[in-house]
C-alpha positions as CSV (number, residue, x, y, z in Angstrom):
1,X,-11.9,-23.1,13.6
2,X,-10.2,-19.8,14.5
3,X,-11.8,-17.3,16.9
4,X,-10.5,-14.3,15.0
5,X,-9.2,-13.5,11.5
6,X,-6.5,-10.8,11.4
7,X,-6.0,-8.1,8.8
8,X,-2.8,-8.2,6.7
9,X,-0.1,-6.0,5.3
10,X,1.7,-6.8,2.0
11,X,5.2,-5.5,2.9
12,X,6.4,-6.2,-0.7
13,X,5.0,-7.7,-3.9
14,X,1.5,-6.4,-4.3
15,X,1.8,-6.2,-8.1
16,X,4.5,-8.8,-8.4
17,X,1.9,-11.3,-7.4
18,X,0.3,-11.0,-10.7
19,X,3.5,-12.6,-12.2
20,X,3.6,-15.2,-9.4
21,X,6.8,-13.5,-8.3
22,X,8.1,-13.1,-4.7
23,X,6.0,-11.4,-2.1
24,X,6.2,-10.8,1.7
25,X,3.1,-10.7,4.0
26,X,2.6,-10.1,7.7
27,X,-0.6,-10.2,9.8
28,X,-1.7,-6.9,11.3
29,X,-3.4,-7.8,14.6
30,X,-4.6,-4.3,15.3
31,X,-7.6,-5.1,13.0
32,X,-9.6,-8.3,12.9
33,X,-13.0,-10.0,12.1
34,X,-15.0,-12.6,14.0
35,X,-18.2,-14.5,13.5
36,X,-21.2,-13.3,15.6
37,X,-24.9,-14.1,15.9
38,X,-26.9,-11.0,16.9
39,X,-29.3,-10.9,19.8
40,X,-32.2,-9.9,17.5
41,X,-32.9,-11.5,14.1
42,X,-34.7,-8.2,13.0
43,X,-31.5,-6.3,13.8
44,X,-29.4,-8.8,11.9
45,X,-31.5,-8.4,8.7
46,X,-30.5,-4.8,8.4
47,X,-26.8,-5.4,8.9
48,X,-24.7,-4.7,5.8
49,X,-22.3,-7.5,6.6
50,X,-25.1,-10.1,6.8
51,X,-26.6,-8.9,3.4
52,X,-23.1,-8.9,1.9
53,X,-22.5,-12.4,3.0
54,X,-25.9,-13.5,1.5
55,X,-24.7,-12.0,-1.9
56,X,-21.4,-13.8,-1.4
57,X,-23.2,-17.1,-0.7
58,X,-25.1,-16.7,-3.9
59,X,-21.9,-16.1,-5.8
60,X,-20.3,-19.2,-4.3
61,X,-23.4,-21.4,-5.1
62,X,-23.1,-20.4,-8.8
63,X,-19.5,-21.5,-9.0
64,X,-19.4,-25.3,-9.5
65,X,-15.9,-25.7,-8.0
66,X,-16.6,-23.6,-4.9
67,X,-20.1,-25.1,-4.3
68,X,-18.5,-28.5,-4.1
69,X,-15.9,-27.4,-1.6
70,X,-18.1,-25.5,0.8
71,X,-21.2,-26.4,2.9
72,X,-23.3,-23.6,1.5
73,X,-26.5,-25.1,2.9
74,X,-25.2,-24.5,6.4
75,X,-23.9,-21.1,5.5
76,X,-27.3,-20.0,4.1
77,X,-29.1,-21.4,7.1
78,X,-26.8,-19.5,9.5
79,X,-27.1,-16.3,7.5
80,X,-30.9,-16.6,7.7
81,X,-30.5,-16.8,11.4
82,X,-28.6,-13.6,11.4
83,X,-25.0,-14.7,11.4
84,X,-22.6,-11.9,10.4
85,X,-18.9,-11.1,10.5
86,X,-18.1,-8.4,13.0
87,X,-15.1,-6.6,11.6
88,X,-13.1,-3.4,12.3
89,X,-10.8,-3.9,9.3
90,X,-11.0,-0.7,7.3
91,X,-12.5,-1.1,3.8
92,X,-10.6,0.3,0.9
93,X,-7.3,0.5,2.8
94,X,-5.5,-2.6,1.5
95,X,-5.6,-4.4,4.8
96,X,-7.7,-7.4,3.8
97,X,-11.3,-6.5,4.6
98,X,-12.4,-9.0,1.9
99,X,-9.6,-11.3,2.7
100,X,-10.8,-11.8,6.3
101,X,-14.3,-12.5,5.0
102,X,-13.0,-15.1,2.5
103,X,-10.8,-16.8,5.2
104,X,-13.6,-16.9,7.7
105,X,-16.1,-18.4,5.3
106,X,-13.6,-21.1,4.2
107,X,-12.5,-21.9,7.8
108,X,-16.1,-22.3,9.0
109,X,-17.7,-24.0,6.0
110,X,-15.1,-25.9,4.1
111,X,-16.2,-29.5,3.7
112,X,-12.7,-30.8,3.8
113,X,-9.9,-28.4,4.4
114,X,-6.6,-28.6,2.6
115,X,-3.2,-27.8,4.1
116,X,-1.6,-27.3,0.6
117,X,-0.9,-23.6,0.6
118,X,-0.8,-23.2,-3.2
119,X,-4.1,-25.1,-3.5
120,X,-5.5,-22.8,-0.8
121,X,-4.3,-19.8,-2.7
122,X,-6.2,-20.9,-5.8
123,X,-9.4,-21.6,-3.9
124,X,-9.2,-18.2,-2.1
125,X,-8.5,-16.5,-5.5
126,X,-11.7,-17.9,-6.9
127,X,-13.6,-16.9,-3.8
128,X,-12.2,-13.3,-3.5
129,X,-12.9,-12.7,-7.2
130,X,-16.4,-11.9,-6.2
131,X,-15.1,-8.7,-4.6
132,X,-12.4,-7.6,-7.0
133,X,-13.1,-9.2,-10.4
134,X,-9.9,-11.2,-10.1
135,X,-7.7,-12.1,-7.1
136,X,-4.4,-13.8,-6.5
137,X,-5.8,-15.4,-3.3
138,X,-2.8,-14.3,-1.3
139,X,-4.6,-11.8,0.9
140,X,-7.1,-14.4,2.2
141,X,-4.3,-16.8,2.6
142,X,-2.5,-14.4,4.9
143,X,-5.8,-13.8,6.8
144,X,-6.4,-17.5,7.1
145,X,-2.9,-18.5,8.2
146,X,-2.4,-15.5,10.5
147,X,1.4,-15.8,10.3
148,X,4.1,-14.0,8.3
149,X,5.2,-15.7,5.1
150,X,7.2,-15.2,1.9
151,X,5.6,-16.6,-1.2
152,X,7.7,-17.6,-4.3
153,X,6.9,-19.4,-7.5
154,X,8.0,-22.6,-5.6
155,X,5.6,-22.2,-2.7
156,X,4.9,-20.6,0.6
157,X,7.6,-20.2,3.3
158,X,6.2,-19.5,6.8
159,X,8.2,-17.1,8.9
160,X,8.4,-16.6,12.6
161,X,6.5,-13.8,14.1
162,X,9.7,-12.1,15.1
163,X,11.6,-12.4,11.8
164,X,11.7,-8.6,11.4
165,X,14.8,-7.0,12.7
166,X,14.1,-4.5,15.5
167,X,16.4,-1.9,13.8
168,X,13.8,-1.5,11.0
169,X,10.6,0.3,12.0
170,X,7.5,0.1,9.8
171,X,4.5,2.4,9.7
172,X,1.2,2.9,7.9
173,X,0.7,6.4,6.7
174,X,-3.0,7.3,6.2
175,X,-3.8,8.9,2.9
176,X,-7.4,9.6,4.1
177,X,-8.6,8.2,0.7
178,X,-10.4,4.9,0.1
179,X,-8.9,2.8,-2.6
180,X,-10.8,0.9,-5.2
181,X,-8.8,-2.2,-6.1
182,X,-10.6,-3.4,-9.3
183,X,-9.9,-0.4,-11.6
184,X,-6.3,-0.1,-10.5
185,X,-5.6,-3.7,-11.1
186,X,-7.4,-3.5,-14.5
187,X,-5.3,-0.5,-15.4
188,X,-2.1,-2.3,-14.5
189,X,-3.1,-5.4,-16.5
190,X,-3.8,-3.1,-19.5
191,X,-0.3,-1.6,-19.1
192,X,1.1,-5.1,-19.0
193,X,-0.2,-5.7,-22.6
194,X,2.4,-3.2,-23.7
195,X,5.6,-5.2,-24.5
196,X,8.0,-2.4,-23.6
197,X,6.2,-1.9,-20.2
198,X,6.2,-5.6,-19.5
199,X,9.8,-6.1,-20.4
200,X,11.0,-3.2,-18.2
201,X,8.7,-4.2,-15.3
202,X,10.0,-7.8,-15.3
203,X,13.7,-6.7,-15.8
204,X,13.7,-3.8,-13.3
205,X,10.8,-3.9,-10.9
206,X,10.5,-7.6,-10.0
207,X,14.2,-8.1,-9.1
208,X,14.1,-4.9,-6.9
209,X,11.1,-6.3,-5.0
210,X,12.9,-9.6,-4.4
211,X,16.0,-7.9,-3.2
212,X,14.0,-5.8,-0.7
213,X,12.4,-9.0,0.6
214,X,15.6,-11.0,0.8
215,X,17.6,-8.2,2.5
216,X,14.8,-7.4,5.0
217,X,14.7,-11.0,6.1
218,X,18.5,-11.4,6.2
219,X,18.9,-8.2,8.1
220,X,21.2,-6.4,5.7
221,X,20.0,-2.9,6.4
222,X,22.3,-1.0,4.1
223,X,21.3,-3.0,1.1
224,X,17.7,-3.0,2.2
225,X,17.4,0.7,2.3
226,X,19.3,1.1,-1.0
227,X,17.0,-1.3,-2.7
228,X,13.9,0.3,-1.1
229,X,15.0,3.7,-2.6
230,X,15.2,2.1,-6.0
231,X,11.8,0.5,-5.5
232,X,10.2,3.9,-4.6
233,X,11.5,5.3,-7.9
234,X,10.3,2.3,-9.8
235,X,6.8,2.7,-8.3
236,X,6.8,6.3,-9.6
237,X,7.8,4.9,-13.0
238,X,5.5,1.9,-13.2
239,X,2.7,2.5,-10.7
240,X,2.1,6.3,-10.8
241,X,-1.7,6.1,-10.8
242,X,-1.5,4.1,-7.5
243,X,0.3,7.0,-5.7
244,X,-2.0,9.6,-4.2
245,X,-1.2,13.3,-4.8
246,X,-1.2,14.0,-1.1
247,X,1.6,11.6,-0.5
248,X,3.6,12.3,-3.7
249,X,6.2,14.4,-1.7
250,X,7.0,11.4,0.4
251,X,7.9,9.5,-2.8
252,X,10.0,12.2,-4.4
253,X,11.8,14.0,-1.5
254,X,15.3,13.2,-0.3
255,X,15.9,12.9,3.4
256,X,18.9,13.3,5.6
257,X,18.1,10.0,7.3
258,X,17.0,6.6,6.0
259,X,13.3,6.6,5.2
260,X,11.6,4.8,2.3
261,X,8.0,4.6,1.3
262,X,5.9,2.4,-1.0
263,X,2.3,1.8,-1.8
264,X,0.3,-0.7,0.3
265,X,-2.1,-3.1,-1.3
266,X,-3.3,-1.9,-4.7
267,X,-2.5,1.7,-3.9
268,X,-4.6,4.6,-5.0
269,X,-5.5,5.4,-1.4
270,X,-5.6,3.6,1.9
271,X,-2.2,3.5,3.6
272,X,1.3,4.2,2.3
273,X,4.0,2.0,3.9
274,X,7.0,3.7,5.5
275,X,10.3,2.1,6.6
276,X,13.0,3.7,8.7
277,X,15.8,3.0,11.1
278,X,15.3,6.4,12.8
279,X,11.8,6.4,14.3
280,X,12.0,9.9,16.1
281,X,13.0,11.7,12.9
282,X,10.4,9.8,10.8
283,X,7.7,10.6,13.4
284,X,8.6,14.3,13.2
285,X,8.6,14.3,9.4
286,X,5.2,12.5,9.3
287,X,3.6,14.7,12.1
288,X,0.9,16.0,9.7
289,X,-0.3,12.5,8.8
290,X,-2.1,9.9,10.9
291,X,0.5,7.1,11.4
292,X,0.3,3.6,12.8
293,X,3.6,2.1,13.8
294,X,3.7,-1.7,13.4
């Protein structure tokens, strides 16, 4: 069992996942969660995380598939003794606050763990649906594996921790707004029912995401930043409600150096992702925002 479950960043593919298309994930070790028993049971009973876990346990017990995969009797016993998940992963920021919880519960209480990543993704999707109404399962998979990976329709490809080229700098730009995943995903799914929207999204958006991923991994910076610029414009076209007003200028402005931005997670708040090969200029441009460089 792991000591700690790290948060995650979806570099590319947050809405592509709904189509089982290519996505690229990395762990963010700045934030994490770990199991703890409190010193006082009375103190534990008032902890939100403990109460949230009890609600989660009830949800798991009501799902026949999940109740057969997890030792919920032990989970319930531990929760009654005050077990909680101590976490500094920001909620509503697209960094996997629910993903770490799902990964931690599976890791500690799975009766027989599977090493089949696609099977894990399905299990995690069922588990995380408690929090979001529906889930691809990819966020908890990242939190569980704790290693960068590219996911394609064919499966999960693990990547080395240093696969990113040092010439590309990535940052998280704080919108200061908490995001609510469920309504944003539901809005997107409603849009997807429109054949024109669906055809354009599949023909234009999905290939652009794949090119960003492929060129980032291969280290073709010129093609990467060109593709990222197209992706930014595509997000304005297809995912406008997911872009906050206070970061709109970052999506629409032209710069005299290479800087590209995109939503992170479901969007609608949380962090915006920034990519550049000129960190000093980007830092100066973003001086009015709180920024975390990865």
